[in-house]
C-alpha positions as CSV (number, residue, x, y, z in Angstrom):
1,M,17.5,-3.4,-0.4
2,P,14.9,-1.5,1.7
3,S,12.4,0.9,0.2
4,S,12.3,4.5,1.4
5,R,9.7,5.9,-0.9
6,A,6.5,4.6,0.8
7,E,4.6,6.4,3.3
8,I,3.9,3.9,6.0
9,P,1.0,4.4,8.4
10,S,2.2,5.6,11.8
11,P,0.7,4.5,15.2
12,A,0.7,8.2,16.1
13,Q,-2.1,8.8,13.6
14,A,-4.4,6.5,15.6
15,L,-3.8,8.4,18.9
16,P,-6.7,10.9,18.4
17,Y,-9.1,8.1,17.9
18,I,-8.1,6.3,21.0
19,R,-8.5,9.5,23.0
20,L,-12.0,9.7,21.5
21,S,-12.6,6.1,22.8
22,V,-11.5,7.1,26.3
23,V,-13.9,10.0,26.4
24,A,-16.7,7.9,25.0
25,A,-16.0,5.2,27.6
26,I,-16.2,7.7,30.5
27,A,-19.6,8.9,29.1
28,T,-21.0,5.4,28.6
29,I,-19.9,4.3,32.1
30,T,-21.7,7.2,33.6
31,L,-24.9,6.5,31.6
32,K,-24.9,2.8,32.2
33,F,-24.2,3.0,36.0
34,L,-27.1,5.5,36.2
35,A,-29.2,2.9,34.3
36,W,-28.3,0.3,36.8
37,W,-28.7,2.7,39.8
38,F,-32.3,3.5,38.9
39,S,-33.4,0.0,37.9
40,G,-31.4,-2.4,40.1
41,S,-31.0,-4.7,37.0
42,V,-28.0,-7.0,37.1
43,G,-28.3,-7.2,33.3
44,L,-27.7,-3.4,33.2
45,L,-24.9,-3.8,35.8
46,S,-23.2,-6.3,33.6
47,D,-23.4,-3.9,30.7
48,A,-21.9,-1.1,32.9
49,L,-19.0,-3.4,34.0
50,E,-18.1,-4.1,30.4
51,S,-17.9,-0.4,29.7
52,F,-15.5,0.0,32.6
53,V,-13.3,-2.6,30.8
54,N,-13.6,-0.4,27.7
55,L,-12.2,2.5,29.6
56,V,-9.3,0.6,31.1
57,G,-8.5,-1.0,27.8
58,A,-8.6,2.3,26.0
59,L,-6.3,3.9,28.5
60,F,-3.8,1.0,28.1
61,A,-4.2,1.2,24.3
62,L,-3.3,4.9,24.5
63,S,-0.1,4.2,26.4
64,M,0.8,1.3,24.0
65,L,0.1,3.4,20.9
66,S,2.3,6.2,22.3
67,L,5.1,3.6,22.8
68,A,4.5,2.2,19.3
69,A,4.8,5.7,17.8
70,T,8.3,6.1,19.4
71,P,10.9,6.3,16.6
72,P,13.4,3.4,16.2
73,D,16.4,3.5,18.4
74,E,19.7,1.6,18.8
75,E,18.1,-1.2,20.8
76,H,14.9,-1.4,18.7
77,P,16.1,-0.7,15.1
78,W,12.8,-1.9,13.6
79,G,10.7,0.4,15.9
80,H,8.2,-0.4,18.7
81,N,5.1,-1.3,16.7
82,K,4.6,-4.6,18.4
83,A,3.6,-2.8,21.5
84,E,0.1,-2.6,19.9
85,Y,-0.4,-6.3,20.4
86,F,0.1,-5.9,24.2
87,S,-2.9,-3.7,24.2
88,S,-5.1,-6.3,22.5
89,G,-3.9,-9.0,24.9
90,F,-4.5,-6.8,27.9
91,E,-8.0,-5.8,26.8
92,G,-8.8,-9.5,26.3
93,T,-7.7,-10.3,29.8
94,L,-9.8,-7.5,31.2
95,I,-12.8,-8.9,29.4
96,F,-12.3,-12.2,31.1
97,M,-12.1,-10.5,34.5
98,A,-15.3,-8.6,33.8
99,A,-17.1,-11.7,32.7
100,G,-16.2,-13.4,36.0
101,A,-17.5,-10.4,37.9
102,I,-20.8,-10.5,36.0
103,L,-21.2,-14.3,36.6
104,W,-20.5,-13.7,40.3
105,A,-23.3,-11.2,40.6
106,A,-25.8,-12.8,38.3
107,V,-25.8,-16.5,39.3
108,P,-27.2,-16.0,42.8
109,R,-29.9,-13.7,41.3
110,L,-30.9,-16.4,38.9
111,F,-32.1,-18.6,41.9
112,S,-33.2,-15.7,44.1
113,P,-34.7,-13.0,41.8
114,E,-35.3,-9.5,43.1
115,P,-37.7,-6.9,41.9
116,L,-36.5,-4.2,39.5
117,E,-37.1,-0.5,40.2
118,S,-37.6,2.4,37.8
119,L,-36.9,0.3,34.8
120,G,-38.2,2.8,32.3
121,I,-35.7,5.5,33.4
122,G,-32.8,3.0,33.4
123,L,-33.7,1.8,29.9
124,W,-33.4,5.4,28.5
125,F,-29.9,5.8,30.0
126,S,-28.9,2.5,28.5
127,V,-30.3,3.4,25.0
128,A,-28.3,6.6,25.1
129,S,-25.1,4.8,25.9
130,T,-25.7,2.2,23.2
131,L,-26.1,4.9,20.5
132,L,-22.9,6.6,21.7
133,N,-20.9,3.3,21.6
134,F,-22.3,2.5,18.1
135,I,-21.2,5.9,16.7
136,V,-17.7,5.8,18.2
137,S,-17.3,2.2,17.1
138,R,-18.0,3.1,13.4
139,I,-15.6,6.0,13.6
140,L,-12.8,3.7,15.0
141,A,-13.5,1.0,12.5
142,K,-13.1,3.3,9.5
143,A,-9.9,4.7,11.0
144,A,-8.6,1.2,11.6
145,Q,-9.2,0.3,8.0
146,R,-7.5,3.4,6.7
147,L,-4.5,3.3,9.1
148,H,-4.3,-0.5,9.3
149,S,-4.2,-0.2,13.1
150,V,-4.5,-3.4,15.2
151,V,-5.4,-1.3,18.3
152,L,-8.2,0.6,16.6
153,E,-9.5,-2.6,15.0
154,A,-9.7,-4.3,18.4
155,D,-11.2,-1.4,20.2
156,A,-13.9,-0.9,17.5
157,A,-14.7,-4.6,17.6
158,H,-15.0,-4.5,21.4
159,L,-17.3,-1.5,21.3
160,M,-19.5,-3.2,18.8
161,T,-19.6,-6.2,21.1
162,D,-20.7,-3.8,23.8
163,V,-23.4,-2.5,21.5
164,W,-24.9,-5.9,20.8
165,T,-24.6,-6.8,24.5
166,S,-26.6,-3.7,25.3
167,I,-29.2,-4.6,22.7
168,G,-29.5,-8.1,24.1
169,V,-30.0,-6.8,27.7
170,L,-32.5,-4.2,26.6
171,A,-34.5,-6.8,24.7
172,G,-34.5,-9.1,27.7
173,L,-35.7,-6.4,30.0
174,L,-38.5,-5.5,27.7
175,A,-39.4,-9.1,27.7
176,Y,-39.4,-9.0,31.5
177,M,-41.7,-6.0,31.4
178,L,-44.1,-7.9,29.2
179,T,-44.0,-11.3,31.1
180,G,-43.0,-10.3,34.7
181,W,-40.4,-13.1,34.9
182,L,-37.7,-11.8,37.2
183,W,-35.3,-14.5,36.4
184,L,-34.9,-13.2,32.8
185,D,-32.7,-10.3,34.1
186,A,-30.1,-12.7,35.7
187,L,-30.3,-15.1,32.7
188,L,-29.4,-12.3,30.3
189,A,-26.5,-11.2,32.5
190,I,-25.1,-14.7,32.4
191,L,-25.5,-14.8,28.6
192,V,-23.8,-11.5,28.3
193,A,-20.8,-12.8,30.3
194,L,-20.5,-15.9,28.1
195,H,-20.7,-13.7,25.0
196,I,-18.0,-11.3,26.0
197,L,-15.7,-14.2,26.9
198,T,-15.6,-15.1,23.2
199,E,-14.6,-11.6,22.4
200,G,-11.9,-11.6,25.0
201,W,-10.5,-14.9,23.6
202,R,-10.5,-13.5,20.1
203,L,-8.5,-10.4,21.2
204,M,-6.0,-12.5,23.1
205,Y,-5.6,-15.0,20.2
206,G,-5.0,-12.1,17.8
207,A,-2.4,-10.6,20.1
208,F,-0.6,-13.9,20.3
209,N,-0.5,-14.3,16.5
210,G,0.8,-10.7,16.1
211,L,3.7,-11.3,18.5
212,M,4.6,-14.5,16.7
213,D,5.2,-12.6,13.4
214,Q,2.0,-13.6,11.6
215,A,2.1,-13.4,7.8
216,L,0.1,-10.8,5.9
217,A,-3.4,-11.6,4.8
218,D,-3.9,-14.0,1.9
219,E,-5.2,-11.2,-0.4
220,D,-2.1,-9.0,0.4
221,I,0.2,-11.8,-0.4
222,A,-1.7,-12.5,-3.7
223,L,-1.3,-8.8,-4.6
224,I,2.4,-8.9,-4.0
225,E,2.7,-12.1,-6.1
226,Q,0.7,-10.4,-8.9
227,I,3.1,-7.4,-8.8
228,L,6.2,-9.7,-8.9
229,G,4.6,-11.8,-11.7
230,S,4.1,-8.7,-13.9
231,Y,7.9,-8.6,-14.5
232,A,8.1,-12.1,-16.0
233,P,7.9,-11.0,-19.6
234,G,11.2,-9.1,-19.1
235,G,13.0,-12.3,-17.9
236,V,12.6,-11.5,-14.2
237,S,11.4,-14.1,-11.7
238,W,11.2,-14.3,-7.9
239,T,11.5,-16.8,-5.1
240,Q,11.2,-17.1,-1.3
241,L,8.6,-14.5,-0.6
242,R,8.2,-14.0,3.2
243,T,5.9,-11.5,4.9
244,R,5.1,-10.4,8.4
245,R,3.0,-7.8,10.3
246,A,4.0,-5.7,13.3
247,G,1.2,-3.4,14.4
248,T,0.5,-0.9,11.7
249,R,3.6,-1.8,9.8
250,R,3.9,-4.6,7.2
251,F,7.0,-6.2,5.9
252,A,7.9,-8.3,2.9
253,H,11.2,-9.9,1.7
254,V,11.7,-11.6,-1.6
255,N,14.6,-12.7,-3.8
256,I,14.5,-11.2,-7.3
257,L,16.2,-13.2,-10.1
258,V,17.4,-11.3,-13.2
259,P,19.3,-12.3,-16.3
260,G,23.0,-12.7,-15.6
261,D,24.1,-10.1,-18.3
262,W,22.2,-7.2,-16.6
263,S,24.2,-4.3,-15.4
264,V,24.2,-3.4,-11.7
265,A,22.5,-0.1,-12.5
266,N,19.6,-1.8,-14.4
267,A,19.1,-4.3,-11.6
268,H,19.2,-1.6,-8.9
269,D,16.5,0.4,-10.8
270,L,14.3,-2.7,-11.1
271,L,14.5,-3.5,-7.4
272,D,13.8,0.1,-6.5
273,E,10.7,0.0,-8.7
274,I,9.4,-3.3,-7.3
275,E,9.8,-2.1,-3.7
276,S,8.0,1.2,-4.5
277,R,5.2,-0.6,-6.2
278,I,4.7,-3.0,-3.3
279,A,4.8,-0.1,-0.8
280,G,2.3,1.9,-2.9
281,E,-0.2,-0.9,-3.7
282,V,-0.1,-3.1,-0.5
283,H,-0.9,-0.8,2.4
284,G,2.5,0.8,2.7
285,T,4.3,-2.5,3.0
286,Q,8.0,-2.0,3.6
287,A,9.6,-4.3,1.0
288,T,13.2,-5.6,1.0
289,T,14.6,-7.4,-2.0
290,H,17.7,-9.6,-2.6
291,L,19.2,-9.6,-6.1
292,E,20.5,-12.8,-7.7
293,P,21.3,-13.9,-11.3
294,R,18.9,-16.4,-12.8
295,T,21.6,-19.0,-13.0
296,T,20.8,-19.7,-9.4
297,A,17.0,-19.9,-10.0
298,A,16.9,-23.7,-10.1
299,R,18.5,-24.0,-6.8
300,H,16.1,-21.5,-5.1
301,L,13.1,-23.2,-6.7
302,A,14.3,-26.5,-5.3
303,E,14.6,-25.0,-1.8
304,D,11.0,-23.7,-2.0
């Protein structure tokens, strides 16, 4: 029987944070393209291109979150929460495309370096954009933890990748200013491209797992098992626990075995309590339970 007492996090609660990400992406694109314009650095250009990916990804995330927030309907009785995984997969694809563009621009410059102009001004623009990305990333990460949002978690991780990328580029350009080695700029751009490829793969792999009904995290499953085990002194046991995650929503199904002489009312109250406890203690997990008498326990344990 399904639980209706839990307050399950809604994708709609994540929408204001994604809108913040869109605004931040527009601001950082402006700052980073100014940094590239004044300096001519392909390292800073690679950084700016990744921020463009942030904007497109945030806009797509906004549309997918809006879809995920749509209430269940006749064709989608369990809701539209899996739309969030399309956002992660799409953002990962965009990262791959940006990395290709960076490599296309940087490899020729590695063998034919060109002098950089007004590097000092460009660095200040880049520093400002890096600080902005860091602040927004921390805001999104905290919201993702509170709302258990796949989209916010992916966007926060991508922004932090952008932060570390920017720090790497800035460090390399400072090294160029100290050494005068022009090829350092192109080399750093290539390293940036290889680095963000790993982030793109991580996002795409996570989206694939989400669409394949991945189980809850081990610690969440352990907590559910702890809740179920607490009823053992009363002669209650359980079997066949199955879990899955769909965007911000979490689901668990378990068979509850009670003494055969229990009344229907007592068993119903127990199942209601178990479902409410799971929902309240395991991130709003929507639990469904199936009642059976303990006379069938041996058969179920054999099946497990």
